[in-house]
C-alpha positions as a Markdown table, in Angstrom:
| # | Residue | x | y | z |
|---|---|---|---|---|
| 1 | Met | 8.4 | -5.0 | -1.3 |
| 2 | Ala | 4.7 | -7.4 | -0.7 |
| 3 | Glu | 1.9 | -6.0 | -2.8 |
| 4 | Glu | -1.4 | -5.1 | -1.2 |
| 5 | Val | -4.3 | -7.0 | -0.8 |
| 6 | His | -5.9 | -8.7 | -4.4 |
| 7 | Pro | -9.8 | -9.0 | -4.5 |
| 8 | Met | -10.6 | -12.4 | -3.7 |
| 9 | Asn | -12.9 | -14.6 | -6.0 |
| 10 | Ala | -15.4 | -17.5 | -5.6 |
| 11 | Gly | -14.1 | -21.0 | -5.5 |
| 12 | Asp | -15.9 | -24.6 | -6.0 |
| 13 | Asp | -17.2 | -26.2 | -2.7 |
| 14 | Ser | -16.6 | -30.4 | -4.1 |
| 15 | Ala | -16.1 | -33.0 | -1.6 |
| 16 | Leu | -12.1 | -32.0 | -2.6 |
| 17 | Ser | -11.8 | -29.1 | -1.9 |
| 18 | Pro | -10.1 | -27.0 | 0.8 |
| 19 | Ala | -12.8 | -25.1 | 1.2 |
| 20 | Ser | -15.0 | -28.5 | 2.3 |
| 21 | Arg | -12.0 | -29.3 | 4.9 |
| 22 | Phe | -11.5 | -26.6 | 6.7 |
| 23 | Lys | -14.4 | -24.7 | 8.6 |
| 24 | Phe | -13.8 | -21.3 | 9.7 |
| 25 | Pro | -16.1 | -19.7 | 13.1 |
| 26 | Thr | -16.6 | -16.4 | 13.1 |
| 27 | Gln | -13.9 | -14.5 | 14.5 |
| 28 | Arg | -14.3 | -11.5 | 17.1 |
| 29 | Thr | -10.7 | -12.0 | 17.9 |
| 30 | Ile | -8.0 | -11.2 | 15.5 |
| 31 | Gly | -4.4 | -11.8 | 15.8 |
| 32 | Val | -2.1 | -9.1 | 14.7 |
| 33 | His | -0.1 | -11.4 | 12.3 |
| 34 | Val | -3.9 | -13.2 | 10.7 |
| 35 | Leu | -4.4 | -9.6 | 10.4 |
| 36 | Ser | -0.7 | -8.0 | 8.6 |
| 37 | Glu | -1.3 | -11.5 | 6.7 |
| 38 | His | -4.2 | -10.5 | 5.8 |
| 39 | Val | -3.4 | -7.5 | 4.3 |
| 40 | Phe | -0.1 | -9.0 | 2.3 |
| 41 | Cys | -2.2 | -12.4 | 0.9 |
| 42 | Pro | -5.7 | -13.5 | 2.1 |
| 43 | Arg | -4.5 | -17.3 | 1.6 |
| 44 | Ala | -1.6 | -16.9 | 4.0 |
| 45 | Ala | -4.4 | -15.0 | 6.8 |
| 46 | Leu | -5.5 | -18.3 | 6.6 |
| 47 | Ile | -2.8 | -20.3 | 6.7 |
| 48 | Ala | -1.3 | -17.6 | 9.9 |
| 49 | Ser | -4.8 | -18.2 | 11.5 |
| 50 | Glu | -4.0 | -22.1 | 11.5 |
| 51 | Ser | -0.9 | -22.1 | 12.2 |
| 52 | Gly | -1.3 | -20.9 | 16.3 |
| 53 | Pro | -1.1 | -18.0 | 18.4 |
| 54 | Asp | 1.3 | -14.8 | 17.1 |
| 55 | Ala | 4.3 | -15.7 | 17.9 |
| 56 | Gly | 5.8 | -11.8 | 18.1 |
| 57 | Asp | 8.8 | -13.4 | 15.0 |
| 58 | Glu | 8.3 | -13.3 | 11.7 |
| 59 | Glu | 12.3 | -15.1 | 11.7 |
| 60 | Pro | 12.3 | -19.1 | 12.4 |
| 61 | Asn | 14.4 | -19.6 | 15.0 |
| 62 | Leu | 17.1 | -21.9 | 13.0 |
| 63 | Gly | 20.9 | -21.6 | 14.5 |
| 64 | Pro | 23.1 | -19.3 | 16.0 |
| 65 | Arg | 20.9 | -15.9 | 16.6 |
| 66 | Leu | 22.5 | -12.7 | 17.1 |
| 67 | Asp | 19.2 | -11.5 | 18.9 |
| 68 | Leu | 20.5 | -13.2 | 21.6 |
| 69 | Phe | 22.4 | -10.3 | 22.5 |
| 70 | Leu | 19.9 | -7.5 | 21.6 |
| 71 | His | 18.6 | -7.2 | 24.9 |
| 72 | Tyr | 21.9 | -6.2 | 26.6 |
| 73 | Asn | 23.8 | -3.0 | 27.9 |
| 74 | Glu | 26.9 | -2.1 | 29.0 |
| 75 | His | 25.9 | -3.5 | 32.5 |
| 76 | Leu | 25.0 | -6.9 | 31.5 |
| 77 | Phe | 27.5 | -7.0 | 29.2 |
| 78 | Gly | 30.6 | -6.8 | 31.3 |
| 79 | Glu | 28.4 | -9.7 | 33.8 |
| 80 | Ala | 27.9 | -12.0 | 31.0 |
| 81 | Leu | 32.0 | -11.6 | 30.2 |
| 82 | Gln | 32.5 | -12.2 | 33.9 |
| 83 | Gln | 30.5 | -15.2 | 33.9 |
| 84 | Ala | 32.0 | -16.6 | 31.0 |
| 85 | Trp | 35.5 | -16.1 | 32.2 |
| 86 | Gly | 34.8 | -18.1 | 35.2 |
| 87 | Asp | 33.2 | -21.2 | 33.9 |
| 88 | Met | 36.3 | -21.2 | 31.3 |
| 89 | Arg | 38.6 | -21.0 | 34.4 |
| 90 | Leu | 36.4 | -23.9 | 35.8 |
| 91 | Trp | 36.4 | -26.3 | 33.0 |
| 92 | Leu | 40.5 | -25.8 | 32.5 |
| 93 | Thr | 41.1 | -26.5 | 36.3 |
| 94 | Trp | 39.3 | -29.5 | 36.0 |
| 95 | Ile | 41.0 | -30.4 | 32.6 |
| 96 | Ala | 43.9 | -30.5 | 34.4 |
| 97 | Pro | 43.2 | -33.8 | 36.8 |
| 98 | Thr | 40.9 | -35.0 | 34.4 |
| 99 | Leu | 44.1 | -35.6 | 32.0 |
| 100 | Phe | 46.5 | -36.6 | 34.3 |
| 101 | Val | 43.7 | -39.6 | 35.2 |
| 102 | Val | 43.2 | -40.6 | 31.4 |
| 103 | Leu | 47.1 | -40.7 | 31.4 |
| 104 | Leu | 48.2 | -42.8 | 34.4 |
| 105 | Ala | 45.5 | -44.9 | 32.8 |
| 106 | Cys | 47.2 | -45.4 | 29.6 |
| 107 | Tyr | 50.6 | -46.0 | 31.5 |
| 108 | Phe | 49.9 | -48.0 | 34.5 |
| 109 | His | 46.8 | -50.2 | 32.0 |
| 110 | Ser | 46.6 | -50.1 | 29.1 |
| 111 | Leu | 45.3 | -46.9 | 25.6 |
| 112 | Phe | 42.3 | -49.2 | 25.8 |
| 113 | Ala | 41.6 | -48.4 | 29.7 |
| 114 | Gly | 42.5 | -44.7 | 29.0 |
| 115 | Phe | 40.4 | -44.7 | 25.5 |
| 116 | Val | 37.5 | -45.8 | 28.0 |
| 117 | Val | 38.2 | -43.5 | 30.9 |
| 118 | Arg | 38.8 | -40.4 | 28.5 |
| 119 | Leu | 34.6 | -39.8 | 28.0 |
| 120 | Pro | 34.7 | -37.0 | 31.4 |
| 121 | Leu | 37.9 | -35.1 | 29.7 |
| 122 | Leu | 35.8 | -34.6 | 26.2 |
| 123 | Ile | 32.8 | -33.7 | 28.3 |
| 124 | Leu | 35.5 | -31.1 | 30.0 |
| 125 | Leu | 36.7 | -30.1 | 26.0 |
| 126 | Ala | 33.4 | -29.6 | 24.7 |
| 127 | Lys | 32.5 | -27.3 | 27.4 |
| 128 | Ser | 35.6 | -24.7 | 26.6 |
| 129 | Trp | 35.2 | -24.9 | 23.2 |
| 130 | Asp | 31.1 | -23.7 | 24.0 |
| 131 | Thr | 32.0 | -21.4 | 26.6 |
| 132 | Leu | 35.1 | -19.8 | 24.3 |
| 133 | Thr | 32.4 | -19.0 | 21.2 |
| 134 | His | 30.4 | -17.2 | 23.5 |
| 135 | Ile | 33.3 | -15.5 | 24.9 |
| 136 | Ile | 33.9 | -14.4 | 21.3 |
| 137 | Ala | 30.7 | -13.8 | 20.5 |
| 138 | Leu | 29.9 | -11.5 | 24.0 |
| 139 | Val | 32.8 | -9.8 | 23.0 |
| 140 | Arg | 33.0 | -9.1 | 19.4 |
| 141 | Glu | 29.0 | -7.9 | 20.3 |
| 142 | Gln | 29.9 | -5.2 | 22.9 |
| 143 | Ser | 32.4 | -4.1 | 20.5 |
| 144 | Arg | 29.6 | -3.2 | 17.9 |
| 145 | Tyr | 27.8 | -1.8 | 21.2 |
| 146 | Arg | 30.5 | 0.9 | 22.0 |
| 147 | Ala | 31.6 | 1.5 | 18.3 |
| 148 | Ala | 27.1 | 2.6 | 17.9 |
| 149 | Ala | 27.4 | 6.4 | 17.2 |
| 150 | Glu | 25.1 | 7.9 | 19.9 |
| 151 | Val | 21.9 | 9.5 | 18.7 |
| 152 | Thr | 19.3 | 11.0 | 19.9 |
| 153 | Val | 15.9 | 9.6 | 19.1 |
| 154 | Asp | 13.0 | 11.9 | 18.3 |
| 155 | Leu | 10.2 | 10.3 | 20.9 |
| 156 | Gln | 7.3 | 11.9 | 18.1 |
| 157 | Pro | 9.1 | 11.3 | 15.0 |
| 158 | Thr | 7.2 | 12.2 | 11.9 |
| 159 | Glu | 9.7 | 10.3 | 9.2 |
| 160 | Val | 10.9 | 7.2 | 8.4 |
| 161 | Arg | 14.6 | 6.7 | 9.9 |
| 162 | Arg | 17.2 | 3.6 | 9.5 |
| 163 | Leu | 19.8 | 3.5 | 12.8 |
| 164 | Asn | 21.2 | 1.0 | 14.0 |
| 165 | Trp | 20.0 | -0.8 | 17.2 |
| 166 | Trp | 23.1 | -0.4 | 19.4 |
| 167 | Ser | 22.3 | 3.6 | 18.9 |
| 168 | Met | 19.0 | 3.2 | 19.5 |
| 169 | Arg | 19.8 | 1.1 | 22.8 |
| 170 | Lys | 22.1 | 3.6 | 23.6 |
| 171 | Ala | 19.4 | 6.6 | 23.7 |
| 172 | Gly | 17.8 | 5.0 | 26.4 |
| 173 | Phe | 15.3 | 2.6 | 25.4 |
| 174 | Asp | 15.1 | -0.5 | 27.5 |
| 175 | Cys | 14.3 | -4.1 | 25.8 |
| 176 | Ile | 11.8 | -6.1 | 27.0 |
| 177 | Lys | 10.4 | -9.6 | 25.2 |
| 178 | Leu | 6.6 | -9.9 | 26.8 |
| 179 | Leu | 5.9 | -12.9 | 27.9 |
| 180 | Asp | 1.8 | -13.2 | 27.3 |
| 181 | Ala | 0.1 | -11.6 | 24.3 |
| 182 | Leu | -1.4 | -8.5 | 24.9 |
| 183 | Ser | -5.7 | -8.5 | 24.3 |
| 184 | Ala | -7.4 | -5.5 | 23.3 |
| 185 | Pro | -10.1 | -4.5 | 26.0 |
| 186 | Asp | -12.9 | -4.8 | 23.2 |
| 187 | Gly | -11.8 | -8.4 | 22.1 |
| 188 | Asp | -11.5 | -7.4 | 18.6 |
| 189 | Leu | -7.4 | -7.6 | 18.8 |
| 190 | Asn | -4.7 | -9.8 | 20.1 |
| 191 | Gly | -1.1 | -10.3 | 19.9 |
| 192 | Lys | 2.7 | -10.7 | 21.1 |
| 193 | Thr | 5.3 | -7.9 | 19.2 |
| 194 | Trp | 8.6 | -9.7 | 18.8 |
| 195 | Arg | 10.4 | -7.2 | 21.5 |
| 196 | Ile | 9.0 | -4.0 | 22.9 |
| 197 | Leu | 11.5 | -1.2 | 23.7 |
| 198 | Thr | 10.7 | 1.5 | 26.5 |
| 199 | Lys | 11.8 | 4.6 | 27.8 |
| 200 | Gly | 10.5 | 5.1 | 31.5 |
| 201 | Asn | 7.4 | 4.1 | 32.0 |
| 202 | Thr | 5.4 | 6.0 | 29.7 |
| 203 | Ile | 6.9 | 4.9 | 26.2 |
| 204 | Gly | 6.4 | 1.4 | 24.9 |
| 205 | Val | 7.1 | 1.2 | 21.5 |
| 206 | Pro | 6.8 | -2.3 | 19.5 |
| 207 | Val | 9.8 | -4.0 | 17.9 |
| 208 | Ile | 8.7 | -6.7 | 14.7 |
| 209 | Arg | 11.8 | -8.5 | 12.6 |
| 210 | Arg | 12.1 | -8.7 | 9.3 |
| 211 | His | 13.5 | -12.2 | 7.1 |
| 212 | Gln | 16.7 | -12.2 | 7.1 |
| 213 | Gly | 18.4 | -10.7 | 3.9 |
| 214 | Asn | 15.9 | -8.6 | 3.4 |
| 215 | Ser | 16.2 | -4.8 | 4.1 |
| 216 | Asp | 12.5 | -3.4 | 3.5 |
| 217 | Trp | 9.0 | -3.4 | 4.4 |
| 218 | Gly | 5.6 | -3.9 | 3.1 |
| 219 | Pro | 1.9 | -2.3 | 4.2 |
| 220 | Gln | 1.6 | -5.2 | 6.3 |
| 221 | His | 4.3 | -4.6 | 8.1 |
| 222 | Glu | 3.3 | -0.9 | 8.6 |
| 223 | Val | -0.8 | -2.4 | 10.1 |
| 224 | Arg | 1.1 | -4.4 | 12.0 |
| 225 | Ile | 3.0 | -2.0 | 13.4 |
| 226 | Ala | 0.2 | 0.5 | 13.8 |
| 227 | Ala | -1.5 | -3.0 | 16.0 |
| 228 | Tyr | 0.6 | -3.2 | 18.4 |
| 229 | Cys | 1.2 | 0.5 | 19.5 |
| 230 | Asp | -2.7 | 0.0 | 19.9 |
| 231 | Leu | -2.4 | -2.8 | 21.4 |
| 232 | Ile | 0.7 | -1.3 | 23.8 |
| 233 | Glu | -1.1 | 2.4 | 24.5 |
| 234 | Lys | -5.2 | 0.2 | 25.6 |
| 235 | Cys | -3.0 | -2.5 | 27.1 |
| 236 | Gln | -0.2 | -0.8 | 29.3 |
| 237 | Asn | -1.1 | 2.3 | 29.0 |
| 238 | Gln | 1.8 | 3.1 | 27.9 |
| 239 | Ser | 1.9 | 6.3 | 24.5 |
| 240 | Ala | 2.9 | 4.1 | 21.4 |
| 241 | Pro | 4.7 | 7.2 | 19.1 |
| 242 | Phe | 6.7 | 4.8 | 17.3 |
| 243 | Gly | 7.5 | 1.2 | 15.9 |
| 244 | Val | 10.9 | -0.5 | 14.9 |
| 245 | Ile | 11.2 | -2.6 | 12.7 |
| 246 | Leu | 15.1 | -4.7 | 13.2 |
| 247 | Phe | 16.0 | -6.8 | 10.0 |
| 248 | Ala | 17.1 | -10.4 | 11.4 |
| 249 | Gly | 20.7 | -11.1 | 11.0 |
| 250 | Thr | 22.1 | -8.0 | 11.4 |
| 251 | Thr | 21.8 | -4.6 | 14.0 |
| 252 | Asp | 20.3 | -2.8 | 11.3 |
| 253 | Cys | 16.0 | -1.1 | 12.2 |
| 254 | Val | 14.1 | 1.7 | 11.0 |
| 255 | Ile | 11.3 | 3.8 | 12.9 |
| 256 | Val | 7.9 | 4.1 | 11.7 |
| 257 | Pro | 6.1 | 6.4 | 13.2 |
| 258 | Asn | 2.3 | 5.9 | 14.2 |
| 259 | Thr | 0.5 | 8.1 | 12.6 |
| 260 | Pro | -3.4 | 8.6 | 12.1 |
| 261 | Ala | -3.6 | 7.6 | 8.6 |
| 262 | Met | -1.4 | 4.2 | 10.1 |
| 263 | Gln | -4.1 | 4.1 | 12.5 |
| 264 | Gln | -6.7 | 4.2 | 10.5 |
| 265 | Arg | -5.5 | 2.0 | 7.8 |
| 266 | Cys | -5.6 | -1.1 | 10.7 |
| 267 | Arg | -8.7 | -0.2 | 11.4 |
| 268 | Leu | -9.8 | -0.5 | 8.2 |
| 269 | Ala | -7.6 | -3.9 | 7.9 |
| 270 | Leu | -9.3 | -5.2 | 10.5 |
| 271 | Glu | -12.6 | -4.5 | 9.5 |
| 272 | Ser | -12.1 | -6.0 | 6.4 |
| 273 | Val | -10.4 | -9.3 | 8.0 |
| 274 | Gln | -13.6 | -9.6 | 10.6 |
| 275 | Glu | -15.6 | -9.6 | 7.0 |
| 276 | Phe | -12.9 | -12.1 | 5.6 |
| 277 | Phe | -13.6 | -14.9 | 8.3 |
| 278 | Glu | -17.1 | -14.5 | 8.2 |
| 279 | Ile | -16.9 | -15.7 | 5.1 |
| 280 | Gln | -14.9 | -18.5 | 5.5 |
| 281 | Ala | -17.3 | -19.5 | 8.3 |
| 282 | Arg | -19.6 | -19.9 | 5.4 |
| 283 | Gly | -17.1 | -22.5 | 3.6 |
| 284 | Thr | -18.0 | -21.9 | 0.7 |
| 285 | His | -14.9 | -19.5 | -0.3 |
| 286 | Ile | -11.8 | -19.8 | -1.4 |
| 287 | Pro | -9.3 | -17.1 | -1.7 |
| 288 | Ala | -8.0 | -16.3 | -5.9 |
| 289 | Ala | -4.0 | -17.5 | -6.1 |
| 290 | Pro | -2.2 | -14.2 | -6.8 |
| 291 | Thr | -0.8 | -12.8 | -9.9 |
| 292 | Asp | 1.8 | -11.1 | -9.1 |
| 293 | Lys | 4.6 | -11.5 | -7.6 |
| 294 | Arg | 4.2 | -11.6 | -3.8 |
| 295 | Cys | 4.7 | -15.9 | -3.8 |
| 296 | Thr | 8.6 | -14.9 | -4.7 |
| 297 | Gly | 9.7 | -14.1 | -1.1 |
| 298 | Cys | 6.4 | -15.9 | 1.1 |
| 299 | Pro | 7.4 | -18.1 | 3.6 |
| 300 | Tyr | 4.3 | -20.3 | 2.9 |
| 301 | Gly | 5.4 | -21.1 | -0.4 |
| 302 | Lys | 8.8 | -21.8 | 0.1 |
| 303 | Pro | 9.1 | -25.5 | -1.3 |
| 304 | Arg | 10.9 | -28.1 | 1.4 |
| 305 | Asp | 12.1 | -31.9 | 0.8 |
| 306 | Phe | 9.3 | -34.1 | 1.3 |
| 307 | Gln | 10.0 | -36.0 | 4.4 |
| 308 | Arg | 7.0 | -38.5 | 5.2 |
| 309 | Gly | 6.4 | -38.4 | 9.1 |
| 310 | Lys | 8.5 | -35.4 | 9.6 |
| 311 | Ser | 7.9 | -32.1 | 7.2 |
| 312 | Glu | 4.4 | -32.5 | 6.9 |
| 313 | Ser | 2.4 | -28.9 | 7.2 |
| 314 | Val | 0.3 | -28.9 | 10.5 |
| 315 | Leu | -2.5 | -26.4 | 10.3 |
| 316 | Asp | -5.4 | -26.3 | 13.2 |
| 317 | Glu | -2.7 | -28.8 | 14.8 |
| 318 | Lys | -4.0 | -31.5 | 12.9 |
| 319 | Pro | -1.2 | -32.4 | 9.7 |
| 320 | Val | -2.1 | -32.2 | 6.1 |
| 321 | Ala | -1.9 | -34.5 | 3.4 |
| 322 | Pro | 0.6 | -33.1 | 1.5 |
| 323 | Tyr | 0.9 | -31.4 | -2.2 |
| 324 | Thr | 4.0 | -32.8 | -3.5 |
| 325 | Thr | 6.2 | -32.0 | -6.9 |
| 326 | Asn | 8.8 | -33.7 | -8.0 |
| 327 | Ser | 12.1 | -32.0 | -9.3 |
| 328 | Tyr | 14.4 | -33.5 | -11.8 |
| 329 | Arg | 17.6 | -32.3 | -12.5 |
| 330 | Pro | 17.8 | -30.4 | -16.4 |
| 331 | Ser | 21.5 | -31.7 | -17.2 |
| 332 | Asp | 20.0 | -35.2 | -16.5 |
| 333 | Gly | 16.5 | -35.5 | -16.4 |
| 334 | Lys | 17.2 | -37.4 | -12.9 |
| 335 | Leu | 14.9 | -36.9 | -10.1 |
| 336 | Arg | 16.4 | -34.3 | -7.2 |
| 337 | Gly | 13.7 | -34.4 | -4.9 |
| 338 | Thr | 10.8 | -34.2 | -4.3 |
| 339 | Phe | 9.3 | -31.1 | -2.7 |
| 340 | His | 6.2 | -29.7 | -1.0 |
| 341 | Cys | 5.5 | -26.4 | 1.4 |
| 342 | Asp | 2.4 | -25.0 | 3.7 |
| 343 | Cys | 0.8 | -23.2 | 0.6 |
| 344 | Gly | 0.6 | -25.5 | -1.8 |
| 345 | Asp | -0.6 | -28.2 | 0.9 |
| 346 | Arg | -3.1 | -25.6 | 2.1 |
| 347 | Phe | -4.4 | -24.2 | -1.3 |
| 348 | Lys | -3.3 | -27.9 | -3.9 |
| 349 | Trp | -1.2 | -25.4 | -6.1 |
| 350 | Val | 2.7 | -24.7 | -6.3 |
| 351 | Pro | 3.5 | -21.1 | -5.3 |
| 352 | Pro | 6.1 | -19.3 | -7.6 |
| 353 | His | 8.6 | -18.9 | -5.1 |
| 354 | Arg | 11.4 | -18.5 | -5.5 |
| 355 | Asp | 13.2 | -20.8 | -4.7 |
| 356 | Ala | 10.6 | -23.3 | -6.3 |
| 357 | Ala | 11.5 | -21.7 | -9.8 |
| 358 | Lys | 15.5 | -22.6 | -8.8 |
| 359 | Leu | 14.1 | -26.2 | -8.8 |
| 360 | Gly | 12.1 | -26.4 | -12.1 |
| 361 | Ile | 8.5 | -27.0 | -10.2 |
| 362 | Gly | 7.0 | -23.3 | -9.9 |
| 363 | Asn | 6.1 | -21.3 | -13.5 |
| 364 | Pro | 7.6 | -17.6 | -11.9 |
| 365 | Asn | 4.8 | -16.2 | -14.6 |
| 366 | Ser | 1.6 | -17.3 | -13.0 |
| 367 | Gly | 2.9 | -15.2 | -9.5 |
């Protein structure tokens, strides 16, 4: 679990320091993601502020994702399966005559002629395979939906509660995705939560996602939930009595009550991050590196292969000069690869991420 933010110390302002290369205007509007990252780590807050607007998701969009179906209900599952089976029948209907044409070409001309005219058949086979895998995924997720326990969700919870996502959906909550970010009327805060669960027109519940493989959360996530709840109440004219944390790659989630204590912590965090960016605007301060273990799982410190022109960190819409480190195999001392990360590029160091320790390029005792 991530620790709360530690005090920051002033750094030098030499011509080669990161502070001299990045100048920050005083920010009056703070993104929720930046706010929560500041609670986690000031360095992460700077990277988040330079990485673009709040996308409402902590999980990178890589590969097949379970959340393709998380907004479904029984009716949508039925419609999707009906459409998928219709597509499958269409592809199979066209495969037969297409295969016949290929066979005629082989028989009356040559194998080469059949090879040339096989392209439509290959396309149809590929579409059939994609449709089949989609049907299998739909059937599997529909069965999980049907197997989920029926529960009653307290609309004014006072305690944290773990439950299944499909049980939440069966309890009468609709799932929607915001098209645009929400902005507080006073202009202090904006953000876009990953999803909103609604119950009628009066209840709006923000949903955030944790990284795949995590089943816990920290103070920064509670501040994030409180901030999104505040935005929903101010912008959507709905009550937001709690938030939901969904653990990516699973259907496990947790209800976190939106308590007065959480709202107070959110207000104090917002004041702190505003002051932090006012200091950054002067260009004379570099946040100190963390001295605890928060870097071990931070995505900004996760090392990746350096590929010139492809892997560079992009901050404030500009590529940053990479801070690379070579990794050598302990067995024979041969070069295993050259690595870098967003935080390393930004602050010119090697964060003690767990993957960096495995590669032998990070000091696990330094953070």
